[in-house]
N, C-alpha and C positions, 0 to 999 in steps of 0.2 A: 268257174268261180270258186267252187269248193276246194280245188287244188290250190288256188291263191291263198285261201284262208288257212289251209293246212300248212303250206309253206311258211306263211307268216308265223303261225303258232310254233312250228318247229324251230324257226330262227329265233324267236323270242325265248323259247325254252333253252336253247344253246347259250344265248346271251345271259340268261339267269344263272346257268351252270357255271359260266366263266366268272361272272361277278361274285358268285358264292365262294370262289377260290381266293379272292383278294383278302389277305390277312389283316387283322386289326392293326392299326397304326400305319397302314399303307393306303395309297390311292392309285387309281388307274384313270386314264383318260377315255373319253367316248371313242376316239379314234383308235386307241390301243385295243379296246375291247372288240371293236368292229373288225380290225385286222386279224385278231385271233380267231374270231368266229368264221370269217370268210373274207379272203382278200378281195378288195373292191367294194365291200359292204360300206355304205355311207354311215358316218358316225351318227347322223341324226336318227338312224334306225335304232341305235342303242338308246338314245334319248326317248324315243317313242315307247320302246319296250319298258324302260324304267318308269316313265311317267304313268304307264298303265297299271303299275303294281297296286294292289289294294293296301289300304292302311293296315299297319300291324304285320306286314310281311317280314319274314326272317331273312330275306335276301338283302345284303348290305348295300343297297342302292346309294347310300350316302358316301360311299368310297369312290364314286365315279364323278370326275370333275372335267372341266374343259382343258384343252391343250395349253392354255396360258397359266395353268395352275390355279384357276379360280372356280368358284361355284357358278354354274350357269343359272342366273336368276330368271325367274318366270313369274309373271303376274297371275298366272292361273294355278300356282301350286299352294296357295293358302298357307303361307308361312313355313312351308317346307324348307325354304332357303335358310332361315335362321336355325331350324331344326337340324339341317344338314351340317351347318357349321358347328353347332353344339355337339353333335354326335362325333364329329371328327376331332374336336378339341378334347372330348372325353377319352379318346383313344391316344392322346398325346401329340396330335398333329398341330403344329403351330402355324399361324397365319401372320403375314407381315401387316403393317398398318394399312396397306392398300388391299388387304384381303387375298393375298397370294400365298399359295403353298409352295414351298421349295421342292420342286420335282426331283432335283438331284438327291435330295435326302429321303423323300417320302414315296417316290414312284415305285410301284410294285413291278418287279422283274420276274415274270412267271417262268417256271420250269416247263418249257414247251415240249420237252421230251415226254413228260407224263400228262399231257393235255387230255 
């Protein structure tokens, strides 16, 4: 059981390190982060990791969105959805009237050589 907890913590720490690399004005998808961390890692694990961050964290969680270019809304995030949109808009990211971000324009393309 202890090994499971250590593996989870290590995976979450790697997710946080990757998310920290997303520059201002860019976004990444949950699936994109999962694939960088470990091939075959389910995208929902990235969601679990980011959902568990404490308020006031320096990790730019708001730069991670779903593969449709949208914020993944959640009833349990206590208005973090509007906060996420506000933070992205402050970085210059534009949304369509349907709440979609143009991934061709704003998707982060990491330099995997220096991962």
